[in-house]
N, C-alpha and C positions, 0 to 999 in steps of 0.2 A: 032772643038771638044771642049766641055765644060771642063774647067779645074777642077780637083779634088784635094783635100788635101791628101797628102801622108806623112807617117812618114819615115824620112830619117836619117840615122846615119851620123853625120857631124864631129865626132871626137871620138877617142878611147884612152883608157889609161889602165894601169895595174900596179900592184905592185907584183913583184915576190920576195919572201923572200930571204934573203942572206944565210941562213943556208942550205947547201947542205948535204942531208942525203943519203948516199949510202946504199946498201943492207947489207953490212958488219956491219952496225950500230946495226943490230938486232941479231948478232951472239951469244951474251950472254943472250938473252932473254929466258925465260921459257914459252913456249906456252902450253896451256891446251886444251884438247878436249872439245867441246861445250856440249856434252851429258854426258860423264862420269865424267867430271871435274877433270880428272887426266892428268898429263903431257904427251904430245905426245911422242910416242916411237921413232919416227924418229929423226935423228940428225938435228940440225939447218942448217947444210950444205945442207942436202937433202930438207928440208922445203923451204929454201930460193931459191935453184936452181929450184924447181918445181914452186914456186911462180913466178919467173921471166919468166919461160917458158910460163906460162898461161897469165900473164898480160903484159909482156914486160917492166915492171917497173924496172929500175936499180937505179934510184935516185928519190928523192922527195924533196920539200922545206918546212922547218919549220920556223915560225917567232921566233925572239929572245924574251927573257923574258921581255924586256922593251917595247914591242909592244902588241897591241891587234887588234881584228878584225876591229873595227871602225877606227883604225889608218891606216890599210891597205886600207880600203875603201876610206878614205880621200885622201891618196896619189894617188890612182887610179883615183879619180875624178879630182884632180888637174892636173894630167897628161893628162886626156881626154880634160879638158878645154884648156890647152895649145895646144893640138893637133888641136882642133877646132878653136882656136884663139878667144875665148870668155871669158868674165868676169863672174865668178861664180854668181855674183849678178843678172845676167840676166836669171838665171834658174827659171822656173815656178814650177818645182817639183823635188824632190829627192826620188827615189825609191831604197831601199837597200834590196836585196834578200840575205838571209842567213838562217842558221838553228839553231845556238846555241848562237847568240849574242856575247857579249864580255865574254871571258872565263878566269877566274883566272888561271894563270900558275901553281899555287901550289894546290889549293883546287878543281879545275875544276868547281867551282861555275859558273853557267850561269847567265848573267846579260843582260836583255833586256829592262830595264826601266831606263832612257828613251829609245826610239827606237834608233837603230843605225843610221837611217836617220837623226834624230834630232841631234845626236852627230856629224855626219859628217858635217851638216850645221853649227853647233857651231864651230867645228875645222877649217872649212874653213873661218869662220868669216863673213858668209852671213847674213846681217842685214835685207834684204828684207822680210817683214812678209808675202807677197803674195806667196813666195816660200814655198809650202806645202810639208810635209815630211811624209812618212810612210814606214814601213817595209813590206816585203812579205816573207812568209815561205811556201815553196812548194817542199821541198826536193831538189835534184840536179837540177831539171828544174826551179829553182827560177828565174834565170836571163831571160830565155826565157819567163816565165810567166810574169815577169816584163816588158819585151818588148811588150808583147801582151796588158798588162794593159796600158802602155804608148801610144800605138797605139790608144787605145780607147779614152784616154784623148785628144789626138791631133786631131783625126778625128772628134770628137764631138765638137771641138772648145773650149773646156775648157782650153786647154793650147797650147802654141806655141813652147816651148822649155823645155827640162828637161834632167835628167840623170838617167840611170838605172845601178845599180851596182850589181855584183855578188861577194860575199866575204864570205869566210869561214875559220875557224881555227880548222881543224879537229885533229891536232896533240895533242890537249889538252883534247879531249873527246874520245880518242881511248884507248882501253884496252890493256895494255902492255902484257897481257897473251893470247891475241887473234891474230891468224895469220893475220887476216884482217887489223890489225894496219899498216901493211906494205903497204897497198893500199893508205892510207890517207895522205893528204898534205894540205898545206895552200896557200892562194893566193887571189888576188882581181883583177877584171876587170871591166871597166866602159865604157859606151857608151853615148855620147851626141846625143840626138835625137831632130829633129826639124820638124815643119810643112812646107811642100813644096807644092806649087801649081804647078800642071803640067797637060798638056793635054795628056801626055803619062804616062802609069804606071811606077812608080819608087819607090824605097825604099821597105817598107813592102807591098807585093802584097797580101798575104793571110796567114792564119795560121789555124792550127787544134790542138785540145786538147782532151784528155780523162783522166778520173780518175776511176780506178777500186778499190774502197775502201771497198767493201763487202768481196771479196774473197782474196784480196792481200794487205790489209792495213798493215799487220805485217811483211812484207819482210824486212823492215828497221825500227828498233825501238831503244829505249834506254833500257839498262839492266845492271845488275851487272857484275862484273868481272867474267871470267871463273875460276879464281883461288878461290876456296872455302875459303882459308885462308886470302884472301885480307881484310884488315881492312878498315872500313869506309863504307859509304852509297853512294859513288859516282856512278853515272850512266854513262855508256859508249855507244857509237854507236854500234849497233849489226845488222848484216846483214845475211839474209838467202841466201847465195851466189848463190847456184845452182838454187833455185827457182826463184830468181831475173833474173838470166841469161836466163832461159826458158821464163819467162814473157816478157823480153825485145825482144827476138828473135821472139816471137809470135805476139806482138802487136805494136811495134814501126814501122815496115815497113808499116802497114796499115795507121797509122797516117801520116806518110811522104807522102804516095800516096794521101791521102785525101787532104792534103795541096796543093799538085801539081795540083790536079783536080780543086780545088777552084781557083787556079791562071790561069787555062787554059793552063797549061804547061805539057810537057812530060818529063820523066826522062832524055831523051837525050838532053834536053835544059840546064840541070844543069852543071855548071862548077866546083862547090865545094860543098862538104857536110861537115859541121862542126858539128860533133856529140860529145855529152858529153864524156869526156875522163875518162871512168870508168874502162875499161879493154880492151886492144888492140884486143885480140882474140874475145871478145864479140862484139866490134864495127865492126870488119871485118865480123862477121857472120850476124849482123844486116844489113849491107850494101849489103851483098850477097843476103839476103832475100828480100830487096827492089828491087834489079835487077831482082829477080825471078818473082816478081809481074808483071814485064813488059816483061817477057820471054827473058830477056837479060842475057847471060852467061859471056860476056866479060866486066869486070869492068875497066874503063879507069885508067891508072896509075896516081897516084898523086891526084885523085879526093877527097880523104878523108885525109887531113893532120892530123898528130898525134903528140901530145906533151907529152903524158903520160909517155914515157920512161924516161924523165928527170924531169918532174914536178909532176908526180903522179896524184892522183884524189883529186882535191880541190873543189869538189862538185859544188856549184853555180858559181864558178869562172872559170871552165875549158873552157867553150865556149867563154866568152868575152876575156879571156887572150890569147886564141888561135887566135882569130880574130885580136887582137891588135898586136900580134907577127908577123902574116903574113903581115898585112898592113904596118908595120914599117920595113919590109925587114929583119926580124931576123930569118926567117926559110928558109933554103937553098932549092931552087927549087920550092918554093911556092909563089904565088902572086894572088891577086884579082884585076881585072881590070874593068874599066868602061864598063858597059853593061853586066857584068857577072851576071848570076843567081846563087844564093847560097841557100843552105838549112841550117838552124840553128835548131838543134833538141836536145832534152834531155829527159832522163827518170830517175825516182827516187821515193823516199819515197812517199807512199800514196795509191796505186801507181799512179803516174802522168806522162803523156807524153805530150810534146809540139813539134810542128814542124812549123817553119816559113819559107816562101819562100820570098826571098829578091832579088831585082834587084839593083846592084851596080851602 
C-alpha cells in the first residue's frame, strides 16, 4: 500500500487561568433586559439558579490583570512543546485562533497589531525566520478551523510541523449588565501537529465545514452595554442565545455526519466526541440529534466529555483545553487511547461549523 502524508497531533498543552470565579461572584450585578434596557425584575438568586440549570456552569476561570491573551497562548504552546519533546525553533508555523486579540483590562481596548501569533513567537524567543505566523478569526470554531488549515499546509508539503492555538479572554469584553456574561471564561489550548507518512489512515482522516453568513451572521456580534446609562463607547460580545441554540441543533449534526461519511466511518466507530463547550444542555441536544441521524437512541455513557461546569465557555480554547485535560489524565473516567476514533467539532460566530474526524 502506498504511504500517504497525514496530520498527526504529537503534543498538547494548555493554560487554565488561576482565578476561579464561582456563580456567587455575580450576586451583586445589575442585569438589564436586552430589549427594554431596564433592570430585570427577577432576583439575582433566581437568575443565577436558572442559568446554572441551563448551562451547568458553576465556575469559570478569568486571567489576572498582569496577563493577556498572547501570554496565555505562549504558555500553552510552551506546554505543548514540552509534551511533544520538541524545540520551539523547529516549528514551521504558528497559527493562533482567537476573537479579540489582547484586551486591555481597564479600557477593553482590543489590540491585534501585531498578530498574536507573532507576539507568541517573540515571547517564545523563536528566531527561525522560516517559522511563519498568522492569526485566524472564526468565532468559537477558530481552533478547529486552525487545525483544518494546518492539515492543508502539511498535506500539501508546505510544512512538516507546526502549532495550532485556541486562546480567548472573554472576561474583558463581556457586558457586566448582560446575563450572558456568566457564560464566558478565559483560557488557551495548543496542539503540536506533524506530517506523518503512513500506509494506514491516521491522525486527521477527514473534516467538514459550513458557514451560514446570510441569514445567521448576527447571532454573535459586538454591541453596547444593555445598561443605557453606561458611560463610554466600549463594545461587548452580544449573543442571540435562543436563535444560536436552534441553529446549532439544526445544523451541527449534519456537519458531523458529513465528516464521518468522508472518513468512511459510522457513528458506532466513534469513541469520543469533543464538542465546543458552550452550554451543556445544548451540547447534549446536539449529540442526541447526531444519534438520531443514525436512528440510534442509546448514547454510550461517557462518549462526550464535558469541562464547562468548572471552566465555562472560553470560545476557541474549549476543545484544545478539553483534549489536553483528557490526555494528561486530569479528567476522571476519561481517556483517549491508541486506535480510538474521535470527533472534534465546534460552532460559533459567523455562523461557522467545523467537524474533524481523527484517529488517535
